[in-house]
C-alpha positions in Angstrom: 42.8 14.0 39.0 39.2 13.5 40.1 35.9 12.7 38.6 33.7 15.7 37.8 30.3 14.2 38.4 28.5 17.4 37.2 30.1 17.0 33.8 29.2 13.3 33.6 25.6 14.2 34.6 25.5 16.9 31.9 26.8 14.5 29.2 24.2 12.0 30.3 21.4 14.6 30.2 22.4 15.8 26.7 22.7 12.2 25.4 19.2 11.3 26.8 17.7 14.5 25.4 19.1 13.9 21.9 18.0 10.2 22.0 14.5 11.2 22.9 14.5 13.9 20.2 15.6 11.4 17.5 13.0 8.9 18.5 10.2 11.5 18.5 11.3 12.9 15.1 11.5 9.4 13.6 8.1 8.5 15.0 6.6 11.7 13.6 8.1 11.0 10.3 6.6 7.5 10.2 3.2 8.8 11.2 3.4 11.6 8.5 4.5 9.1 5.9 1.6 6.8 6.7 -0.8 9.7 6.6 0.6 10.6 3.1 -0.2 7.0 2.0 3.4 5.9 1.9 4.1 8.3 -1.0 1.9 6.5 -3.5 -1.6 7.7 -4.4 -4.4 5.2 -3.9 -5.9 3.7 -7.1 -4.7 6.5 -9.4 -6.4 9.2 -7.2 -4.9 12.6 -7.3 -2.9 13.8 -4.4 -4.4 16.3 -2.1 -2.7 19.2 -0.5 -2.7 17.4 2.9 -1.0 14.4 1.4 1.8 16.6 -0.1 2.2 18.4 3.2 2.4 15.1 5.1 5.0 13.7 2.7 7.0 16.9 3.0 6.8 16.7 6.8 8.0 13.1 6.8 10.9 14.0 4.6 11.9 16.8 6.9 11.7 14.6 10.0 13.8 11.8 8.4 16.3 14.4 7.2 16.6 15.7 10.7 17.2 12.2 12.1 19.8 11.6 9.4 21.6 14.9 10.1 21.7 14.2 13.8 23.1 10.7 13.2 25.7 12.0 10.7 26.8 14.7 13.2 27.2 12.0 15.9 29.3 9.9 13.6 31.4 12.9 12.7 32.1 13.5 16.4 33.1 9.9 17.0 35.3 9.3 13.9 38.3 11.7 13.8 39.4 13.5 10.8 
C-alpha cells in the first residue's frame, strides 16, 4: 500500500480550482449587488434595466456559491 502522489496532486488541484471559483463568483456577486444599489432604489427613483440585470446577476452568483457549498457538504456528510 503506497501513496499515489498523482492522485493527491489531482485532489489538491481540483480543491484549489473550486476554491478560486467560489471566491471569484462571490466577489462578482458582491460587485453586481453594489452596482444594483443593494436591491433598493435610491430616493424613490425607478429601477433601470441595468439595475435589474445587475441584481439578477448577483442572485445567480450567490446561488452558484450556495450550490457549490451545499454539494461539498453533501459529499462530506454521509447519507
